[in-house]
C-alpha positions in Angstrom: 0.0 0.0 0.0 1.3 3.5 -0.9 0.2 6.6 1.0 -0.3 9.6 -1.3 -0.9 13.3 -0.6 -2.5 15.5 -3.2 -2.9 19.3 -3.6 -6.5 20.2 -2.8 -6.3 23.3 -4.9 -5.0 21.2 -7.9 -6.0 17.5 -7.3 -3.8 16.3 -10.2 -0.7 17.5 -8.3 0.8 14.7 -6.3 2.7 16.3 -3.4 4.2 13.3 -1.6 4.0 9.6 -1.5 5.4 6.9 0.8 4.9 3.2 1.2 2.8 2.2 4.2 5.5 0.5 6.4 3.1 -2.1 8.0 2.6 -3.1 11.6 6.0 -4.8 12.0 7.8 -1.6 11.0 5.9 0.3 13.7 6.8 -2.3 16.3 10.4 -2.0 15.3 10.4 1.8 15.4 8.9 1.7 18.9 11.5 -0.8 20.1 14.3 1.4 18.7 12.8 4.5 20.2 12.5 2.7 23.6 16.2 1.8 23.4 17.2 5.4 22.5 15.0 7.0 25.2 17.3 6.2 28.1 20.2 8.1 26.4 18.0 11.0 25.6 16.9 11.3 29.2 20.5 11.0 30.3 21.4 14.0 28.1 20.0 16.1 30.9 18.2 19.4 30.9 20.9 21.2 29.1 21.2 18.6 26.4 17.5 18.4 25.7 17.1 22.2 25.8 19.8 22.8 23.4 18.5 20.2 21.0 14.9 21.6 21.0 16.3 25.1 20.5 18.1 23.8 17.4 14.9 22.4 16.1 13.3 25.8 16.4 16.2 27.4 14.6 15.9 24.8 11.8 12.2 25.5 11.3 12.8 29.2 11.3 15.6 28.9 8.8 13.3 27.0 6.5 10.1 28.9 7.2 9.2 30.0 3.7 9.8 26.5 2.3 7.6 25.0 4.9 4.8 27.6 4.4 4.8 27.0 0.6 4.7 23.3 1.1 1.8 23.7 3.5 -0.1 25.8 0.9 0.4 23.1 -1.6 -0.2 20.0 0.5 -3.3 21.0 2.6 -4.5 24.2 0.9 -3.8 26.5 3.7 -3.8 30.2 2.7 -0.3 31.6 2.6 -0.8 34.1 5.5 -2.1 31.3 7.7 0.6 29.0 6.6 3.3 31.5 7.5 1.6 32.0 10.8 1.5 28.3 11.6 5.2 28.0 10.9 6.0 30.9 13.2 3.8 29.3 15.8 5.6 26.0 15.5 8.9 27.8 15.9 7.6 29.4 19.1 6.3 26.1 20.4 9.7 24.4 20.1 11.4 27.5 21.7 8.9 27.5 24.6 9.4 23.8 25.3 13.1 24.1 25.0 13.0 25.9 28.4 10.9 23.1 30.0 13.7 20.7 30.8 15.0 23.3 33.4 11.6 23.5 35.2 11.2 21.9 38.6 10.1 18.3 38.2 9.0 17.7 41.7 9.0 18.9 45.3 10.5 18.2 48.7 8.1 17.4 51.6 8.6 17.0 55.4 8.4 13.5 56.8 5.6 12.7 59.2 7.9 11.6 61.9 11.7 11.8 62.4 14.5 12.7 60.0 14.6 12.1 56.3 13.3 13.4 53.0 10.1 12.8 51.0 10.5 13.7 47.4 8.0 13.8 44.5 9.4 13.6 41.0 7.9 13.5 37.5 9.5 11.1 35.1 8.9 10.3 31.4 6.9 7.2 30.4 9.3 6.1 27.6 7.9 6.2 24.1 5.1 8.7 23.1 3.0 7.6 20.2 1.6 10.6 18.4 -1.2 10.5 15.8 -1.9 13.8 14.2 -4.3 15.3 11.6 -3.7 17.2 8.4 -5.3 20.5 9.2 -2.4 21.9 11.3 0.3 19.7 9.9 3.2 21.5 11.6 1.7 23.0 14.7 0.0 20.0 16.1 2.9 17.5 15.7 5.0 20.2 17.3 2.8 20.9 20.3 2.7 17.1 20.9 6.3 16.2 20.2 8.1 19.1 21.8 6.8 18.7 25.3 7.1 14.9 25.1 10.7 15.3 24.1 11.4 18.1 26.6 10.6 15.8 29.6 12.7 12.9 28.2 10.4 10.7 26.2 11.2 9.4 22.7 8.6 10.0 20.0 7.1 8.0 17.2 4.8 10.2 15.0 2.1 8.8 12.7 0.9 11.8 10.6 -2.3 12.0 8.6 -2.1 10.5 5.1 -3.1 14.0 3.7 0.0 15.7 5.2 2.9 13.2 4.9 5.1 15.6 3.0 5.2 18.1 5.8 5.6 15.4 8.4 8.6 13.9 6.6 10.2 17.3 6.2 9.7 18.0 9.9 11.5 14.7 10.6 14.4 15.7 8.4 14.8 19.0 10.1 14.6 17.4 13.6 17.4 15.1 12.5 19.4 18.0 11.1 19.1 19.7 14.5 21.1 16.9 16.0 18.6 14.8 18.0 19.9 11.3 18.5 18.8 8.6 16.1 15.4 7.0 16.9 14.5 9.7 19.4 12.1 11.2 16.9 10.7 8.9 14.2 8.1 9.8 11.5 6.1 6.8 10.2 3.6 7.7 7.4 0.8 5.1 7.3 -2.8 4.4 7.6 -5.2 2.9 10.2 -3.2 -0.3 10.6 0.0 1.6 11.5 -1.9 3.9 13.8 -3.6 1.0 15.6 -0.2 -0.7 16.0 1.3 2.4 17.5 -1.5 2.7 20.1 -0.9 -0.9 21.0 2.9 -0.5 21.4 3.6 3.0 22.8 3.9 3.9 26.5 1.7 7.1 26.3 -0.5 8.2 23.4 -1.8 11.5 22.1 -4.3 11.6 19.3 -6.1 14.3 17.4 -8.6 13.4 14.7 -12.1 12.1 14.1 -14.5 11.1 16.9 -14.9 7.5 15.8 -11.2 6.8 15.5 -10.5 8.7 18.7 -12.9 6.6 20.7 -11.2 3.4 19.4 -7.8 4.9 20.4 -9.0 5.6 23.9 -10.5 2.1 24.3 -7.3 0.4 23.1 -5.0 2.6 25.3 -7.3 2.2 28.3 -7.4 -1.5 28.0 -3.6 -1.5 28.0 -3.6 0.8 31.1 -1.5 3.5 29.5 -2.2 7.3 29.6 -4.1 8.7 26.6 -5.4 12.0 25.5 -7.7 12.5 22.5 -8.9 15.7 20.8 -11.9 14.9 18.8 -13.1 18.2 17.3 -15.9 20.5 18.2 -19.3 21.8 17.4 -18.5 25.4 18.4 -21.0 28.2 19.0 -20.7 32.0 18.9 -23.2 33.9 21.1 -23.9 37.5 19.9 -25.8 39.7 22.3 -27.9 42.8 21.4 -25.3 45.2 22.7 -22.5 43.8 20.6 -20.6 45.8 17.9 -22.2 43.9 15.0 -19.7 44.8 12.3 -16.8 43.7 14.6 -18.6 40.6 15.6 -19.4 39.7 12.0 -15.7 40.2 11.1 -14.7 37.8 13.9 -17.3 35.3 12.9 -16.5 35.3 9.2 -12.9 34.6 10.1 -13.9 31.8 12.4 -16.4 30.3 10.0 -14.5 30.5 6.7 -10.8 31.1 7.5 -8.9 28.1 6.1 -12.2 26.9 4.8 -13.5 26.3 8.3 -11.1 23.4 8.7 -10.2 24.0 12.3 -11.6 22.1 15.3 -12.1 25.6 16.9 -14.0 27.0 13.9 -17.5 28.5 14.5 -20.2 26.3 13.1 -23.2 27.6 15.0 -24.0 31.4 15.5 -26.6 32.2 18.1 -28.1 35.7 17.9 -29.7 36.8 21.2 -33.0 38.8 21.0 -32.8 41.9 18.9 -29.3 41.0 17.7 -30.7 38.6 15.0 -31.6 41.0 12.2 -28.5 43.3 12.3 -26.2 40.4 12.9 -27.7 38.5 10.0 -27.1 41.4 7.6 -23.6 42.1 8.8 -22.6 38.4 8.7 -24.0 37.8 5.2 -22.0 40.8 4.0 -18.8 39.7 5.8 -18.9 36.1 4.5 -19.6 37.4 1.0 -16.3 39.3 1.2 -14.2 36.3 2.2 -12.0 35.3 -0.8 -9.6 32.5 -1.6 -6.7 34.3 0.1 -8.5 33.7 3.4 -10.7 30.6 2.7 -9.0 28.2 0.3 -10.2 24.7 -0.7 -11.4 21.9 1.6 -9.1 19.0 1.8 -10.6 16.6 -0.7 -13.6 15.7 -2.9 -15.3 13.6 -0.2 -15.3 16.6 2.2 -16.8 18.9 -0.3 -19.5 16.5 -1.4 -20.4 15.8 2.2 -21.0 19.5 2.9 -22.9 20.2 -0.3 -25.1 17.1 0.3 -25.9 18.4 3.9 -26.8 21.8 2.6 -29.2 20.4 0.0 -30.7 18.1 2.7 -31.2 21.1 5.0 -32.9 23.0 2.3 -35.3 20.1 1.6 -36.1 20.2 5.4 -37.0 23.9 5.1 -33.7 25.7 5.8 -32.7 28.9 3.9 -29.3 29.6 2.5 -28.5 33.2 3.3 -25.2 33.3 1.4 -23.0 30.8 -0.4 -24.0 27.2 -0.7 -22.4 26.8 -4.1 -19.3 25.3 -5.7 -17.1 27.7 -7.7 -16.5 26.7 -11.3 -12.7 26.1 -11.0 -10.2 23.4 -10.3 -9.8 22.2 -6.7 -12.1 21.4 -3.9 -13.5 24.9 -3.3 -16.7 25.9 -1.6 -18.4 29.3 -1.2 -18.5 30.4 2.5 -22.0 29.5 3.5 -24.5 30.7 6.1 -27.8 28.7 6.6 -30.8 29.5 8.8 -33.9 27.6 9.8 -32.1 24.3 10.1 -34.1 21.8 12.2 -32.5 20.9 15.5 -32.3 17.3 14.6 -30.6 17.9 11.3 -26.9 16.9 10.9 -25.9 20.5 10.2 -27.1 21.3 13.7 -25.8 18.2 15.4 -22.5 17.2 13.7 -19.2 18.8 12.9 -18.7 19.6 9.2 -15.1 20.5 8.4 -15.9 23.3 6.0 -16.7 27.0 5.5 -20.3 26.7 6.8 -22.3 27.8 9.8 -25.9 27.7 11.0 -27.6 30.9 12.3 -30.0 30.5 15.2 -32.2 32.9 17.1 -32.5 32.8 20.9 -34.9 34.9 23.0 -32.4 35.6 25.8 -29.0 34.6 27.1 -30.4 31.6 29.0 -31.8 30.1 25.8 -28.6 30.9 23.9 -26.5 29.1 26.5 -28.8 26.1 26.6 -28.6 25.9 22.8 -24.8 26.2 22.8 -24.5 23.5 25.4 -26.9 21.1 23.5 -24.0 19.1 21.9 -21.5 16.6 23.1 -18.7 18.3 21.2 -18.0 21.6 23.0 -14.4 22.5 22.4 -14.6 26.3 22.0 -17.1 29.1 22.2 -17.1 32.8 21.7 -19.3 35.5 23.2 -19.7 38.9 21.7 -21.0 41.7 24.0 -20.0 45.0 25.7 -21.7 43.8 28.9 -19.2 42.5 31.4 -21.8 40.9 33.6 -23.2 39.0 30.6 -19.7 37.9 29.4 -18.9 36.6 32.9 -22.2 34.8 33.2 -21.7 33.1 29.8 -18.1 32.2 30.5 -19.2 30.5 33.8 -22.1 28.6 32.2 -20.9 27.5 28.8 -19.8 23.9 28.5 -16.7 24.5 26.5 -13.0 24.0 27.1 -12.1 27.4 25.7 -14.2 30.5 25.9 -13.2 33.7 24.1 -15.0 37.0 24.6 -15.1 39.5 21.7 -12.7 37.3 19.7 -13.1 34.5 17.1 -13.5 31.0 18.5 -10.7 29.9 16.3 -7.6 31.0 18.3 -5.2 29.1 20.5 -2.4 30.3 22.8 0.4 27.7 22.7 1.3 28.2 26.4 -2.2 27.7 27.8 -4.1 24.4 28.2 -5.9 23.2 25.0 -8.9 20.9 25.1 -12.7 20.6 25.1 -15.5 19.5 27.4 -17.7 16.5 27.3 -17.1 14.3 24.2 -14.8 16.8 22.5 -11.7 15.6 24.5 -10.5 12.8 26.6 -7.7 12.8 29.1 -5.3 15.5 30.0 -5.0 18.9 28.3 -2.4 19.7 25.6 0.1 22.6 25.5 1.8 24.5 28.3 2.4 23.0 31.7 -0.5 20.7 31.2 1.4 18.9 28.3 4.5 18.5 30.4 2.4 16.9 33.2 0.6 14.6 30.7 3.9 13.2 29.3 5.3 12.4 32.8 4.2 10.3 35.8 4.6 11.3 39.4 6.9 9.2 41.7 7.2 9.5 45.4 10.6 8.8 46.9 11.3 8.3 50.6 14.8 8.9 51.9 15.4 7.9 55.5 18.7 7.6 57.5 20.5 4.4 57.0 21.5 4.0 60.7 25.2 4.7 60.2 27.3 7.1 62.3 
């Protein structure tokens, strides 16, 4: 079996291909990583910090090449691609300081002399399974903290982004990390399943169905696992909001990178008198989004799934306020789309569609808006748009979402803060920042008592 990655803006353009290595190759890679991990940990804080700093420098030195490859392989608009590369550089630099952080604490004994210590130590081999939509940032925010605390890493990237993953592996090697400490293995479901069955700690980002299987397998093995499974994210717009500003934020969160972000806004909830002015402003803002901000969806199946859902919603009585069409051009493009009147049991209301589309709802008041926003098992992110501090605080307290942004797009992540959702959007520990360092380590308690000598 050969894994192939194509350009979504020009489907005839084969970007990268690699043979699927098979389950045995994954087992071998994990075994080699486990053998290399002890030496990587023994390199100490200074050694690991220096190596991760060099990775950041390699990425920065090749930033434009990586950005152009990202545009070609996953269709990310060039401005966002450059931003993602810069973010990856920052992630490696941030985590390069982590090896020097305190890894435990000293405690008093209950009785008599001695020391009680707590320490955090790496698990061994981190198995990472990553998606195509952030092909550099997500592998970086998983691998960098795992490596910083002394784990070795085996990365199984999405088949849609193997070119960038392989290039990342080459740059990591050029940075001087020891052999087998960071391994990239392109592959499919068989390779991913084998990795989950062999690694010592697992981090997954991808579809809900696959993620649940990853969690089951890892849990049965008794190893730590985190899984990010996407989100059905809402934006609440109150009557006192700046509608033009809110519409600008929402258009970016709905159609930026063709809506292919797990933090993208897919449901807009207008509260009370906000409905009509927001509707007009948002239709105008979405109509102004062009290919330099939106870009194509990843493949034909994704485009067809979205257009079928829109047609089905219209048959059920929904109204397309803007978009809904497919441009007459090469590539998997969709017009940024806003739909209203979607029945609450329709898939557009209940499921995540990875594309530039959102549903507009009306709510009588903030209570109804919050209830509507919370009526989903996939609450990763939410945004609230208001000038009323009391309302913003009330919404932030009551929304079931892992990340809540006030007067900002839902699609935004700070790499030094915890990342993750609520309910079925996430499983296990948070990613990024200190939370990631904690996830990739386990706590040990050490008791040191006098030996009885002179």
